[in-house]
C-alpha positions in Angstrom: 127.9 155.8 111.3 129.7 157.8 113.9 126.6 158.4 116.2 125.2 155.7 118.2 121.5 156.6 117.0 122.6 155.4 113.5 123.8 152.1 114.6 121.2 149.4 115.2 120.1 148.1 118.2 121.8 144.9 118.3 125.0 146.2 117.4 124.8 148.9 120.4 123.7 145.9 122.9 127.0 143.7 121.4 129.2 146.6 122.3 128.5 146.5 125.9 129.1 143.4 126.4 132.6 143.7 128.5 135.3 142.0 126.7 134.5 140.9 123.4 131.8 144.5 122.7 134.7 146.3 123.5 137.1 144.7 121.4 134.9 144.6 118.9 134.2 148.5 118.8 138.0 149.0 119.0 137.8 147.3 116.0 135.1 149.1 114.2 136.7 152.3 115.0 140.6 152.0 115.0 141.4 149.2 112.4 142.7 145.5 112.3 145.5 146.1 115.0 143.3 145.5 117.7 142.5 142.1 115.8 146.3 141.2 116.0 146.7 141.9 119.6 143.7 139.8 120.5 145.5 136.9 119.1 148.7 137.6 120.7 146.6 137.6 123.9 144.7 134.6 123.7 147.7 132.3 122.6 149.7 133.9 125.9 146.7 133.1 127.5 146.6 129.0 126.3 150.8 129.2 126.9 150.1 130.7 130.3 147.4 127.9 131.3 149.9 124.8 130.0 152.5 126.5 132.0 150.1 126.5 135.4 147.6 123.2 134.5 150.2 121.1 132.5 148.7 118.8 129.7 145.3 119.4 130.6 145.9 123.1 129.8 147.0 122.5 126.4 144.6 119.8 125.7 141.0 121.4 126.8 141.1 124.7 125.1 141.7 122.7 121.7 139.0 119.7 122.7 136.8 123.1 123.2 137.5 124.6 119.8 136.7 121.7 118.4 132.6 122.0 117.4 133.3 125.9 116.6 135.7 124.5 113.8 133.3 121.7 112.6 130.8 124.3 112.3 133.0 126.4 110.0 133.4 123.6 107.8 129.6 122.8 107.6 129.4 126.4 106.8 132.2 126.7 104.4 131.3 123.5 102.7 127.3 124.9 102.5 128.1 127.8 100.3 
């Protein structure tokens, strides 16, 4: 799957999304090192939000992750 003609349309459209798609394309082509750097970036942004906004910068991103983790737990327990 090296050419864009062999990729499905949904994957080509997903790769066009500026930040998420570019990172996914890099992980697809260059390996999992980008995943580690992505986690480091997210954690650095979270720490920066805490330093900039204080306690709400720590709590609000955690509260926004609750529905995602809840959905993940439902999917894991479902099958």
